MARMARMI-375622 format. One record per residue (C-alpha): residue in one letter; x, y, z. Coordinates in steps of 0.02 Angstrom, whole numbers, padded with zeros to 5 digits, always signed. Layout:
// residues N
AXYZ;...
This chain:
// residues 467
X+00694+00376-02056;X+00672+00565-02069;X+00847+00641-02082;X+00795+00810-02010;X+00860+00857-01836;X+00770+00776-01690;X+00628+00707-01797;X+00549+00617-01650;X+00551+00744-01511;X+00439+00715-01361;X+00315+00845-01426;X+00312+00765-01599;X+00290+00592-01528;X+00145+00646-01418;X+00067+00732-01569;X+00081+00576-01676;X+00007+00464-01541;X-00122+00583-01467;X-00263+00460-01500;X-00181+00316-01409;X-00170+00263-01228;X+00018+00278-01239;X-00001+00466-01252;X-00106+00471-01095;X+00022+00366-01002;X+00169+00472-01058;X+00079+00633-01021;X+00048+00572-00843;X+00227+00519-00807;X+00338+00621-00924;X+00251+00788-00925;X+00286+00928-00801;X+00241+00880-00622;X+00060+00926-00591;X+00052+01048-00448;X-00058+00977-00312;X-00218+01075-00300;X-00214+01132-00481;X-00351+01010-00527;X-00367+00821-00529;X-00327+00716-00682;X-00504+00645-00686;X-00646+00772-00704;X-00790+00782-00581;X-00689+00735-00428;X-00681+00812-00256;X-00573+00931-00158;X-00433+00824-00084;X-00368+00815+00094;X-00224+00697+00053;X-00102+00692-00091;X-00002+00535-00048;X-00022+00364+00033;X+00102+00255+00127;X+00038+00076+00142;X+00117-00032+00276;X+00051-00199+00216;X+00054-00348+00336;X+00048-00510+00236;X-00036-00660+00314;X-00185-00592+00412;X-00141-00514+00581;X-00245-00580+00726;X-00370-00443+00765;X-00424-00513+00934;X-00244-00525+00995;X-00192-00350+00940;X-00335-00227+00912;X-00502-00300+00965;X-00510-00341+01150;X-00628-00487+01186;X-00636-00541+01370;X-00746-00689+01321;X-00597-00772+01237;X-00507-00790+01403;X-00665-00838+01498;X-00696-00982+01377;X-00513-01026+01346;X-00495-01213+01316;X-00683-01240+01308;X-00791-01280+01155;X-00840-01127+01056;X-01018-01078+01111;X-01056-00952+00975;X-01125-01066+00839;X-01050-01125+00675;X-00883-01059+00617;X-00815-01055+00440;X-00659-01161+00463;X-00521-01165+00332;X-00432-01318+00402;X-00580-01400+00487;X-00491-01557+00548;X-00372-01450+00650;X-00505-01342+00734;X-00498-01341+00924;X-00576-01251+01070;X-00580-01066+01108;X-00405-00991+01114;X-00383-00849+01237;X-00288-00689+01198;X-00113-00717+01269;X-00073-00533+01300;X-00156-00398+01405;X-00246-00248+01331;X-00229-00070+01395;X-00316+00096+01352;X-00210+00226+01263;X-00222+00411+01229;X-00360+00532+01273;X-00477+00427+01164;X-00448+00273+01274;X-00414+00157+01127;X-00383-00020+01192;X-00234-00106+01114;X-00126-00257+01153;X+00026-00236+01263;X+00125-00291+01108;X+00086-00122+01027;X+00148+00011+01150;X+00212+00123+01010;X+00050+00112+00913;X-00033+00155+01079;X+00070+00315+01083;X-00014+00373+00921;X-00190+00316+00970;X-00253+00495+00963;X-00191+00511+00784;X-00267+00355+00706;X-00433+00285+00648;X-00450+00104+00705;X-00578+00005+00606;X-00628-00153+00701;X-00770-00204+00586;X-00686-00246+00420;X-00735-00399+00319;X-00684-00471+00152;X-00743-00595+00022;X-00612-00732+00030;X-00528-00842+00159;X-00383-00888+00042;X-00225-00783+00047;X-00201-00749-00138;X-00381-00702-00177;X-00398-00601-00016;X-00238-00508-00060;X-00310-00466-00230;X-00471-00404-00152;X-00373-00290-00036;X-00256-00227-00173;X-00369-00226-00326;X-00548-00233-00262;X-00585-00405-00339;X-00522-00582-00311;X-00473-00609-00493;X-00291-00597-00547;X-00230-00469-00673;X-00322-00313-00612;X-00244-00144-00570;X-00190-00117-00391;X-00245+00026-00280;X-00080+00116-00304;X-00097+00106-00493;X-00274+00177-00486;X-00217+00321-00374;X-00073+00363-00491;X-00190+00353-00641;X-00309+00473-00556;X-00184+00598-00486;X-00029+00590-00594;X+00149+00621-00535;X+00219+00765-00432;X+00404+00730-00464;X+00464+00679-00637;X+00633+00629-00566;X+00563+00487-00461;X+00435+00349-00493;X+00265+00402-00429;X+00228+00228-00360;X+00371+00149-00261;X+00377-00022-00178;X+00502-00041-00036;X+00528-00228-00040;X+00585-00340+00100;X+00768-00391+00080;X+00714-00564+00137;X+00615-00595-00023;X+00450-00565-00111;X+00281-00569-00023;X+00151-00700-00066;X+00077-00665-00239;X+00237-00576-00286;X+00233-00434-00411;X+00044-00446-00431;X+00036-00346-00269;X+00092-00190-00366;X+00034-00227-00543;X-00049-00100-00658;X-00161-00237-00729;X-00257-00174-00881;X-00205+00007-00848;X-00058+00070-00953;X+00101-00008-00889;X+00175+00157-00829;X+00058+00149-00679;X+00135-00007-00601;X+00243+00002-00445;X+00432+00018-00455;X+00521-00094-00329;X+00668-00020-00233;X+00787-00144-00152;X+00900-00128-00002;X+01086-00107-00029;X+01198-00007-00146;X+01092-00037-00302;X+00911-00002-00251;X+00846-00004-00430;X+00893-00139-00555;X+01003-00082-00700;X+00995+00102-00650;X+01182+00138-00642;X+01297+00131-00793;X+01420-00016-00782;X+01592+00045-00729;X+01675-00022-00888;X+01566+00082-01004;X+01633+00259-01040;X+01510+00399-01005;X+01508+00465-01184;X+01477+00290-01252;X+01327+00275-01136;X+01261+00444-01193;X+01275+00390-01375;X+01190+00223-01339;X+01043+00305-01253;X+01023+00436-01389;X+01013+00302-01524;X+00898+00195-01419;X+00782+00342-01389;X+00775+00381-01576;X+00735+00201-01620;X+00604+00184-01483;X+00515+00344-01531;X+00512+00289-01712;X+00429+00126-01661;X+00312+00212-01539;X+00252+00331-01673;X+00207+00181-01782;X+00124+00082-01641;X+00041+00212-01531;X-00076+00084-01454;X+00068-00015-01376;X+00067+00043-01195;X+00209-00075-01149;X+00322+00016-01271;X+00263+00185-01206;X+00301+00128-01030;X+00475+00069-01081;X+00513+00239-01157;X+00447+00324-01002;X+00556+00211-00895;X+00712+00255-00994;X+00683+00441-00975;X+00637+00425-00792;X+00790+00315-00761;X+00906+00449-00828;X+00835+00574-00705;X+00830+00444-00566;X+01019+00418-00573;X+01041+00572-00465;X+00871+00583-00381;X+00862+00406-00310;X+01030+00405-00218;X+00987+00573-00140;X+00814+00515-00085;X+00882+00355-00008;X+01032+00435+00079;X+00996+00439+00265;X+01160+00521+00315;X+01076+00689+00333;X+00944+00625+00454;X+00971+00670+00636;X+01021+00543+00767;X+00857+00579+00857;X+00756+00536+00701;X+00854+00376+00670;X+00830+00321+00850;X+00643+00359+00841;X+00627+00238+00694;X+00731+00107+00785;X+00884+00112+00674;X+00992+00086+00830;X+00911-00083+00865;X+00943-00237+00757;X+00763-00296+00784;X+00685-00138+00712;X+00827-00072+00603;X+00776-00147+00436;X+00590-00106+00445;X+00628+00061+00524;X+00744+00107+00381;X+00608+00072+00254;X+00479+00173+00352;X+00601+00319+00357;X+00633+00301+00170;X+00445+00304+00141;X+00436+00473+00227;X+00581+00539+00122;X+00500+00481-00039;X+00332+00560+00000;X+00424+00717+00051;X+00494+00721-00126;X+00327+00702-00212;X+00304+00513-00229;X+00117+00476-00231;X+00107+00299-00166;X+00236+00204-00064;X+00207+00025-00009;X+00305-00082+00113;X+00291-00271+00107;X+00356-00413+00213;X+00434-00570+00143;X+00314-00717+00126;X+00163-00703+00241;X+00234-00691+00418;X+00068-00644+00503;X-00006-00813+00451;X+00000-00884+00627;X-00065-01062+00603;X+00047-01114+00746;X+00142-01027+00886;X+00022-00881+00873;X+00078-00793+01032;X+00264-00815+00999;X+00256-00758+00819;X+00147-00606+00858;X+00273-00551+00988;X+00416-00557+00864;X+00321-00469+00725;X+00261-00329+00837;X+00436-00305+00905;X+00496-00283+00726;X+00359-00168+00658;X+00272-00075+00800;X+00402+00059+00837;X+00442+00102+00654;X+00258+00111+00606;X+00218+00231+00746;X+00377+00331+00713;X+00320+00361+00535;X+00157+00439+00594;X+00247+00545+00725;X+00378+00603+00601;X+00250+00652+00469;X+00150+00746+00600;X+00304+00839+00666;X+00347+00895+00489;X+00171+00953+00449;X+00147+00813+00322;X+00018+00703+00408;X-00130+00807+00352;X-00082+00773+00170;X-00022+00592+00189;X-00124+00437+00231;X-00032+00300+00324;X-00123+00134+00310;X-00085-00021+00415;X-00180-00178+00362;X-00173-00361+00315;X-00290-00458+00200;X-00404-00539+00331;X-00411-00589+00515;X-00402-00747+00622;X-00526-00862+00710;X-00569-00863+00896;X-00532-01050+00911;X-00365-01137+00909;X-00290-01223+00759;X-00190-01367+00826;X-00108-01328+00992;X-00078-01140+00984;X-00120-01068+00812;X-00264-00974+00733;X-00345-01010+00564;X-00401-00884+00431;X-00557-00779+00454;X-00638-00671+00319;X-00784-00613+00426;X-00684-00492+00534;X-00518-00402+00536;X-00447-00237+00597;X-00346-00101+00512;X-00291+00074+00554;X-00264+00233+00454;X-00187+00398+00504;X-00186+00570+00424;X-00254+00633+00260;X-00429+00671+00321;X-00461+00515+00426;X-00538+00548+00597;X-00404+00551+00731;X-00425+00455+00894;X-00576+00359+00833;X-00629+00177+00845;X-00757+00120+00716;X-00871-00030+00721;X-00874-00189+00824;X-00868-00377+00809;X-00967-00507+00906;X-00922-00566+01081;X-00781-00677+01017;X-00715-00567+00877;X-00771-00688+00742;X-00889-00579+00641;X-00907-00393+00610;X-01083-00347+00670;X-01089-00159+00697;X-01050-00023+00567;X-00974-00154+00452;X-00848-00092+00323;X-00810-00194+00168;X-00644-00181+00079;X-00730-00090-00064;X-00808+00033+00059;X-00636+00070+00127;X-00565+00092-00048;X-00704+00217-00088;X-00666+00313+00072;X-00479+00315+00043;X-00501+00379-00135;X-00617+00514-00066;X-00479+00580+00048;X-00371+00598-00108;X-00505+00697-00198;X-00553+00551-00310;X-00733+00497-00339;X-00727+00307-00340;X-00875+00302-00461;X-00791+00417-00587;X-00615+00346-00578;X-00640+00221-00720;X-00548+00147-00868;X-00623+00056-01018;X-00592-00132-01005;X-00684-00277-01088;X-00823-00165-01150;X-00864-00078-00986;X-00802+00059-00872;X-00699-00033-00742;X-00645+00040-00576;X-00562-00003-00412;X-00728-00017-00319;X-00836-00083-00463;X-00995-00014-00382;X-01116-00118-00486;X-01042-00277-00412;X-00986-00224-00238;X-01110-00087-00192;X-00962+00011-00124;X-00997+00171-00029;X-00897+00303+00065;X-00902+00285+00255;X-00923+00464+00318;X-00894+00413+00500;X-00711+00376+00460;X-00679+00553+00400;X-00634+00707+00502;
């Protein structure tokens, strides 16, 4: 090894590996925070409205006709054979008659958006959201539908939306991960860590999970039995060895990511506890998120943390639920009631809080699952999967406020008016961030791959969703 002082400085390492993808990855995450508005990382892109995204992901497929898409015909035909023609049934032997919507719908806001009585808090932000009732997707299976929603395709191993956004925009705060996953203390969601994978992008673009409790990030704090100077010496030697290896193997993005993680971790030791410390939040704010109620406290805490992270420059924050709780194959009405009681108030509070702080214009809040449910019963009181129609909502960041887009058929089975595919929505979301979905590409398997993969999906921006 070169005996001269600091032979493998950051500048020297980047110079040695300038031709490799590791250099690109390190430049994105380790370099000075790119000031928002100073120019996108990918040339040829657009003027942004948003600079961050908070994704409130609802695993399992929320029932659109019971929550967002009022269909009187369901109650008129309740218990009778479905009159609308053939249905694509996932569990065909369990298919029953039409299942009515168990809860009443009411108009909300000046826009008159009709929502289920289970969503009174979402109703209170109706004039701030875009509700898309005409979504569809390409799979009726959970895992592949999740991959379509997160990565644009049903195949495993592709980069997720958060990874693409980070690749396109870079980081705003070198002391925190730019892509943070606020995981459910109850366990991983279905499809696990694939939900926040960087796929074939350099590994620095994957999501960093934060846990609940005293140690939100694995292995971040120095063990109590290790003296501070010993830890400093260990890290200095480790850095020197890693940079030596990285200079020899510049094409190894996993190694580049590991080095980036070590440097970020050192800075995170002070930044993460401060970001996750809610003691400075007012009692009014905590109550708004439901931290005073055991039903809403856990989800509300994560929604509040999401706001604090975006406030500190994190690009993409994603909340997940354990398992797939919205998968209501039985006890549909009962389970929807419990899930809405848990998530409705915190989700709406996040939008209100961002708006009050002047952050909603620059932050997109997205509420969605991977697909919808069928208009007929499964067994006694459940609903089966449906890929032909589902609903989602988005707020802020250039989305049109107080707007309902598209429509499904009389029974909510199929999107029939102003249909929006998942890839169309991806293209539109990237547009709000100033990213051209056709230009945001990365070489993979001999072609320029992207989140929307226009040649396959035909993805297009939906101007009607934009303010």
